[in-house]
C-alpha positions as a Python dict, from the first residue, in 0.01 Angstrom:
ca = {
    (1, 'X'): (0, 0, 0),
    (2, 'X'): (39, -192, -355),
    (3, 'X'): (320, -236, -511),
    (4, 'X'): (307, 29, -771),
    (5, 'X'): (271, 306, -453),
    (6, 'X'): (567, 80, -222),
    (7, 'X'): (789, 166, -528),
    (8, 'X'): (678, 527, -589),
    (9, 'X'): (758, 629, -236),
    (10, 'X'): (1097, 423, -192),
    (11, 'X'): (1190, 636, -524),
    (12, 'X'): (1059, 944, -389),
    (13, 'X'): (1250, 906, -14),
    (14, 'X'): (1568, 770, -227),
    (15, 'X'): (1605, 1118, -421),
    (16, 'X'): (1511, 1346, -93),
    (17, 'X'): (1839, 1120, 59),
    (18, 'X'): (2070, 1058, -243),
    (19, 'X'): (2283, 1394, -222),
    (20, 'X'): (2352, 1218, 215),
    (21, 'X'): (2416, 939, 97),
    (22, 'X'): (2634, 1007, -256),
    (23, 'X'): (2803, 1200, -51),
    (24, 'X'): (3049, 919, 85),
    (25, 'X'): (3065, 798, -242),
    (26, 'X'): (3266, 890, -577),
    (27, 'X'): (3261, 1230, -720),
    (28, 'X'): (2918, 1325, -832),
    (29, 'X'): (2877, 1369, -1202),
    (30, 'X'): (2839, 1699, -1340),
    (31, 'X'): (2451, 1788, -1426),
    (32, 'X'): (2377, 1904, -1767),
    (33, 'X'): (2154, 2163, -1836),
    (34, 'X'): (2233, 2428, -1569),
    (35, 'X'): (2505, 2607, -1529),
    (36, 'X'): (2548, 2826, -1166),
    (37, 'X'): (2706, 3169, -1266),
    (38, 'X'): (2654, 3335, -920),
    (39, 'X'): (2630, 3216, -545),
    (40, 'X'): (2646, 3550, -408),
    (41, 'X'): (2529, 3611, -9),
    (42, 'X'): (2453, 3952, -45),
    (43, 'X'): (2129, 4028, 88),
    (44, 'X'): (1973, 4100, -292),
    (45, 'X'): (2056, 3995, -663),
    (46, 'X'): (1968, 4178, -963),
    (47, 'X'): (1907, 3962, -1302),
    (48, 'X'): (1845, 4166, -1624),
    (49, 'X'): (1636, 4020, -1879),
    (50, 'X'): (1839, 4179, -2210),
    (51, 'X'): (2257, 4202, -2229),
    (52, 'X'): (2313, 4612, -2295),
    (53, 'X'): (2674, 4487, -2332),
    (54, 'X'): (2643, 4353, -2696),
    (55, 'X'): (2412, 4641, -2797),
    (56, 'X'): (2574, 4944, -2999),
    (57, 'X'): (2511, 5299, -2911),
    (58, 'X'): (2236, 5281, -3222),
    (59, 'X'): (2040, 5020, -3036),
    (60, 'X'): (2084, 5177, -2728),
    (61, 'X'): (1857, 5465, -2771),
    (62, 'X'): (1574, 5232, -2857),
    (63, 'X'): (1621, 4893, -2632),
    (64, 'X'): (1470, 4908, -2278),
    (65, 'X'): (1598, 4723, -1966),
    (66, 'X'): (1385, 4525, -1683),
    (67, 'X'): (1545, 4432, -1368),
    (68, 'X'): (1440, 4265, -1063),
    (69, 'X'): (1599, 4235, -773),
    (70, 'X'): (1594, 3901, -577),
    (71, 'X'): (1603, 3845, -230),
    (72, 'X'): (1925, 3601, -67),
    (73, 'X'): (1586, 3342, 7),
    (74, 'X'): (1261, 3271, -176),
    (75, 'X'): (914, 3257, 92),
    (76, 'X'): (1010, 2958, 201),
    (77, 'X'): (1333, 3031, 307),
    (78, 'X'): (1534, 2827, 50),
    (79, 'X'): (1865, 3028, -83),
    (80, 'X'): (1808, 3154, -472),
    (81, 'X'): (2044, 3238, -729),
    (82, 'X'): (2037, 3317, -1128),
    (83, 'X'): (2183, 3079, -1315),
    (84, 'X'): (2206, 3044, -1707),
    (85, 'X'): (1981, 2793, -1892),
    (86, 'X'): (2189, 2544, -2113),
    (87, 'X'): (2119, 2301, -2368),
    (88, 'X'): (2178, 1924, -2350),
    (89, 'X'): (2535, 1972, -2409),
    (90, 'X'): (2562, 2250, -2176),
    (91, 'X'): (2573, 2491, -2383),
    (92, 'X'): (2411, 2853, -2295),
    (93, 'X'): (2090, 2882, -2433),
    (94, 'X'): (2109, 3274, -2594),
    (95, 'X'): (1805, 3486, -2750),
    (96, 'X'): (1794, 3598, -3095),
    (97, 'X'): (2020, 3888, -3020),
    (98, 'X'): (2271, 3680, -2887),
    (99, 'X'): (2202, 3724, -2522),
    (100, 'X'): (2258, 3443, -2241),
    (101, 'X'): (1914, 3320, -2145),
    (102, 'X'): (1904, 3336, -1733),
    (103, 'X'): (1658, 3215, -1508),
    (104, 'X'): (1623, 3197, -1110),
    (105, 'X'): (1676, 2854, -898),
    (106, 'X'): (1675, 2735, -589),
    (107, 'X'): (2057, 2619, -476),
    (108, 'X'): (2232, 2431, -162),
    (109, 'X'): (2491, 2526, 18),
    (110, 'X'): (2709, 2430, -220),
    (111, 'X'): (2548, 2641, -454),
    (112, 'X'): (2437, 2361, -622),
    (113, 'X'): (2098, 2335, -788),
    (114, 'X'): (1834, 2143, -626),
    (115, 'X'): (1627, 1895, -768),
    (116, 'X'): (1328, 1723, -677),
    (117, 'X'): (1239, 1355, -659),
    (118, 'X'): (1209, 1347, -1072),
    (119, 'X'): (1526, 1546, -1153),
    (120, 'X'): (1335, 1848, -1181),
    (121, 'X'): (1426, 2200, -1102),
    (122, 'X'): (1263, 2319, -787),
    (123, 'X'): (1129, 2639, -875),
    (124, 'X'): (1135, 2915, -565),
    (125, 'X'): (859, 3069, -463),
    (126, 'X'): (849, 3444, -461),
    (127, 'X'): (642, 3708, -515),
    (128, 'X'): (756, 3997, -709),
    (129, 'X'): (602, 4303, -789),
    (130, 'X'): (562, 4480, -1154),
    (131, 'X'): (887, 4577, -1230),
    (132, 'X'): (971, 4957, -1417),
    (133, 'X'): (1179, 4984, -1707),
    (134, 'X'): (1363, 5237, -1831),
    (135, 'X'): (1566, 5274, -2201),
    (136, 'X'): (1915, 5217, -2156),
    (137, 'X'): (1962, 5570, -2295),
    (138, 'X'): (1875, 5750, -1946),
    (139, 'X'): (2169, 5502, -1783),
    (140, 'X'): (1874, 5481, -1451),
    (141, 'X'): (1748, 5150, -1404),
    (142, 'X'): (1492, 5119, -1140),
    (143, 'X'): (1395, 4777, -962),
    (144, 'X'): (1108, 4638, -818),
    (145, 'X'): (1145, 4482, -487),
    (146, 'X'): (1022, 4146, -429),
    (147, 'X'): (745, 4148, -131),
    (148, 'X'): (727, 3846, 151),
    (149, 'X'): (431, 3741, 293),
    (150, 'X'): (369, 3664, 607),
    (151, 'X'): (449, 3269, 657),
    (152, 'X'): (422, 3297, 1045),
    (153, 'X'): (118, 3107, 1072),
    (154, 'X'): (273, 2810, 821),
    (155, 'X'): (569, 2734, 1007),
    (156, 'X'): (581, 2366, 972),
    (157, 'X'): (497, 2348, 586),
    (158, 'X'): (649, 2530, 268),
    (159, 'X'): (455, 2638, 16),
    (160, 'X'): (643, 2496, -232),
    (161, 'X'): (442, 2252, -439),
    (162, 'X'): (781, 2053, -480),
    (163, 'X'): (913, 2034, -149),
    (164, 'X'): (776, 1772, 134),
    (165, 'X'): (602, 1966, 437),
    (166, 'X'): (904, 1964, 725),
    (167, 'X'): (768, 1824, 1112),
    (168, 'X'): (952, 1952, 1440),
    (169, 'X'): (921, 1641, 1609),
    (170, 'X'): (1161, 1379, 1466),
    (171, 'X'): (1383, 1161, 1702),
    (172, 'X'): (1615, 1224, 1938),
    (173, 'X'): (1987, 1062, 1898),
    (174, 'X'): (2175, 1010, 2234),
    (175, 'X'): (2526, 899, 2278),
    (176, 'X'): (2620, 792, 2618),
    (177, 'X'): (2829, 1070, 2829),
    (178, 'X'): (2969, 742, 3096),
    (179, 'X'): (3157, 585, 2859),
    (180, 'X'): (3553, 457, 3010),
    (181, 'X'): (3820, 363, 2837),
    (182, 'X'): (4218, 283, 2882),
    (183, 'X'): (4426, 400, 2652),
    (184, 'X'): (4460, 136, 2355),
    (185, 'X'): (4165, -25, 2460),
    (186, 'X'): (3838, -117, 2255),
    (187, 'X'): (3485, 56, 2420),
    (188, 'X'): (3130, -5, 2268),
    (189, 'X'): (2838, 240, 2294),
    (190, 'X'): (2481, 240, 2155),
    (191, 'X'): (2322, 547, 2024),
    (192, 'X'): (1947, 557, 2146),
    (193, 'X'): (1632, 685, 1965),
    (194, 'X'): (1372, 833, 2216),
    (195, 'X'): (1081, 1063, 2141),
    (196, 'X'): (1017, 847, 1815),
    (197, 'X'): (637, 894, 1692),
    (198, 'X'): (784, 723, 1368),
    (199, 'X'): (1055, 713, 1084),
    (200, 'X'): (1089, 548, 786),
    (201, 'X'): (1452, 689, 740),
    (202, 'X'): (1702, 861, 977),
    (203, 'X'): (2064, 955, 910),
    (204, 'X'): (2368, 1044, 1156),
    (205, 'X'): (2705, 1181, 1102),
    (206, 'X'): (2917, 1097, 1384),
    (207, 'X'): (3273, 1279, 1384),
    (208, 'X'): (3567, 1051, 1528),
    (209, 'X'): (3863, 1274, 1619),
    (210, 'X'): (4147, 1058, 1476),
    (211, 'X'): (4370, 1167, 1697),
    (212, 'X'): (4242, 1047, 1985),
    (213, 'X'): (4009, 718, 1847),
    (214, 'X'): (4013, 479, 1548),
    (215, 'X'): (3680, 305, 1401),
    (216, 'X'): (3671, -46, 1470),
    (217, 'X'): (3302, -194, 1387),
    (218, 'X'): (2930, -123, 1400),
    (219, 'X'): (2613, -280, 1416),
    (220, 'X'): (2294, -163, 1340),
    (221, 'X'): (2042, -185, 1636),
    (222, 'X'): (2139, -322, 1977),
    (223, 'X'): (2316, -679, 1945),
    (224, 'X'): (2241, -781, 2250),
    (225, 'X'): (1880, -784, 2196),
    (226, 'X'): (1742, -1162, 2144),
    (227, 'X'): (1564, -1061, 1793),
    (228, 'X'): (1885, -858, 1661),
    (229, 'X'): (1954, -1068, 1373),
    (230, 'X'): (1576, -1029, 1251),
    (231, 'X'): (1539, -653, 1338),
    (232, 'X'): (1475, -412, 1097),
    (233, 'X'): (1751, -192, 1292),
    (234, 'X'): (2015, -434, 1188),
    (235, 'X'): (1840, -476, 805),
    (236, 'X'): (1783, -121, 769),
    (237, 'X'): (2081, 33, 893),
    (238, 'X'): (2404, 101, 677),
    (239, 'X'): (2761, 247, 789),
    (240, 'X'): (2980, 409, 550),
    (241, 'X'): (3320, 613, 616),
    (242, 'X'): (3336, 960, 506),
    (243, 'X'): (3647, 1242, 473),
    (244, 'X'): (3506, 1578, 471),
    (245, 'X'): (3717, 1790, 240),
    (246, 'X'): (3948, 2041, 399),
    (247, 'X'): (3943, 1795, 731),
    (248, 'X'): (4238, 1611, 880),
    (249, 'X'): (4233, 1374, 1168),
    (250, 'X'): (3861, 1290, 1132),
    (251, 'X'): (3628, 1009, 1046),
    (252, 'X'): (3298, 1106, 964),
    (253, 'X'): (3115, 783, 1021),
    (254, 'X'): (2752, 794, 830),
    (255, 'X'): (2476, 598, 973),
    (256, 'X'): (2191, 552, 763),
    (257, 'X'): (1862, 372, 861),
    (258, 'X'): (1648, 311, 522),
    (259, 'X'): (1297, 105, 483),
    (260, 'X'): (1307, -14, 93),
    (261, 'X'): (909, -62, 196),
    (262, 'X'): (872, 317, 377),
    (263, 'X'): (681, 183, 618),
    (264, 'X'): (753, 381, 944),
    (265, 'X'): (974, 262, 1281),
    (266, 'X'): (803, 369, 1582),
    (267, 'X'): (912, 453, 1987),
    (268, 'X'): (1203, 391, 2138),
    (269, 'X'): (1516, 197, 1978),
    (270, 'X'): (1878, 173, 1952),
    (271, 'X'): (1992, 358, 1601),
    (272, 'X'): (2325, 127, 1639),
    (273, 'X'): (2570, 7, 1835),
    (274, 'X'): (2943, 151, 1779),
    (275, 'X'): (3284, -14, 1881),
    (276, 'X'): (3573, 249, 1904),
    (277, 'X'): (3958, 214, 2020),
    (278, 'X'): (4150, 456, 2225),
    (279, 'X'): (4482, 534, 2058),
    (280, 'X'): (4821, 399, 2254),
    (281, 'X'): (4937, 726, 2332),
    (282, 'X'): (4579, 923, 2390),
    (283, 'X'): (4612, 1116, 2776),
    (284, 'X'): (4393, 1065, 3023),
    (285, 'X'): (4091, 1320, 3044),
    (286, 'X'): (3740, 1415, 2916),
    (287, 'X'): (3683, 1382, 2527),
    (288, 'X'): (3391, 1445, 2344),
    (289, 'X'): (3206, 1219, 2067),
    (290, 'X'): (2988, 1478, 1848),
    (291, 'X'): (2734, 1431, 1581),
    (292, 'X'): (2736, 1664, 1305),
    (293, 'X'): (2420, 1803, 1319),
    (294, 'X'): (2481, 2040, 962),
    (295, 'X'): (2607, 1706, 782),
    (296, 'X'): (2525, 1806, 396),
    (297, 'X'): (2209, 2072, 423),
    (298, 'X'): (1967, 1774, 376),
    (299, 'X'): (1677, 1593, 480),
    (300, 'X'): (1813, 1391, 811),
    (301, 'X'): (1485, 1181, 838),
    (302, 'X'): (1135, 1117, 708),
    (303, 'X'): (856, 942, 800),
    (304, 'X'): (587, 831, 535),
    (305, 'X'): (242, 993, 606),
    (306, 'X'): (-85, 897, 370),
    (307, 'X'): (189, 805, 130),
    (308, 'X'): (333, 1065, 140),
    (309, 'X'): (700, 1134, 274),
    (310, 'X'): (730, 1392, 540),
    (311, 'X'): (1065, 1571, 647),
    (312, 'X'): (1132, 1563, 1021),
    (313, 'X'): (1404, 1738, 1256),
    (314, 'X'): (1559, 1546, 1460),
    (315, 'X'): (1756, 1612, 1795),
    (316, 'X'): (2152, 1509, 1827),
    (317, 'X'): (2273, 1453, 2196),
    (318, 'X'): (2668, 1443, 2181),
    (319, 'X'): (2822, 1185, 2448),
    (320, 'X'): (3145, 1109, 2641),
    (321, 'X'): (3430, 916, 2707),
    (322, 'X'): (3655, 958, 3024),
    (323, 'X'): (4016, 790, 2924),
    (324, 'X'): (4146, 657, 3282),
}
C-alpha cells in the first residue's frame, strides 16, 4: 500500500468512527447547511413539493400539489427524514414563491444527518413510484407508496454506494465471569478477543456502576506478555471515560483500538487489561460487568479489504465479579 492510499484509508476509517470517538469529548459543533425539521418515528412521512399555506384563494384554484409518502427507513434499513435546505449561514432556502425547499436525508438515532467520509450527506436508497398530483381546489391529495425491493439475497452488503459493506464475522470480546474481590480491594481482568479474522479498528463500551466499583487504570493488550511494550495492542489502544447524558452512577469506559496504518490485526489476543476497585461498602454477592452493545449506534469495528474499509459486527460477552 503506497503512502497516498494508506493516508486515504486512515482518513476514511477515522471518519467512520468519528462519532464514537467524539462523543467522549466536548459537545459537537453545529453542522451548517442542514437543519433537521422532523424526527418522527411514524410508519410514514409526507413531503409536499409546494407550500399551499402561502397561497391566496386565487392561486389555490390553479396550483397543483405533489406528495410522496416516505417509509420510516430506506431500502438499506437506514432511518430517513425530511430536512430543510439551508445556506452557508444556516438560513432556510426558499423557492421563487417563498416556500421552504426540502429534501430527504438519512439520520442516525439522535436525529442528526449522516454524512460520508468526505462530509457529504448520504443519500437515501429509496425506489419511489410516480406521485399523483391534484389541484388545491380539490382538497384531496393522493400519495405514491414507495416500493421496497427484495434485499434478502444481499443481507451482508448495502446498496448505498457511500456506505461500507457490513460483515457478520466480527471478533468476540469477552470479560471473565470468575473475577473475585473483597470490599475495598482492587482487581484486574483482561478483555479477550477470539474468533478474529482481522480488524483494523475495534471499539468497546464498558459500563462501570460507580455504586459498586471505581475505575483505576488500563493497559492496551496484555501487560503480562513478553512483547507487550512493542505490541500493536498496547500502542494502538486508548481509553476515554464518558458520562452518558441522563445517567447517574455510571462511568462508561470507551476503549478503542485503531491502527493508523490501516493494517488488520488477526488471531486471538487480549484487547485490554482493566483495573477496577470495589467500593468499601459494597455488599457480598455477584455483580455484572456489562458492555454497552448499542453504544452510539455507529460502527464498532472495521476491517480493510482491498484498500476499502468493511464494517464488522462484533459480539460482546459480559462478565461477573463476586464480592466475598
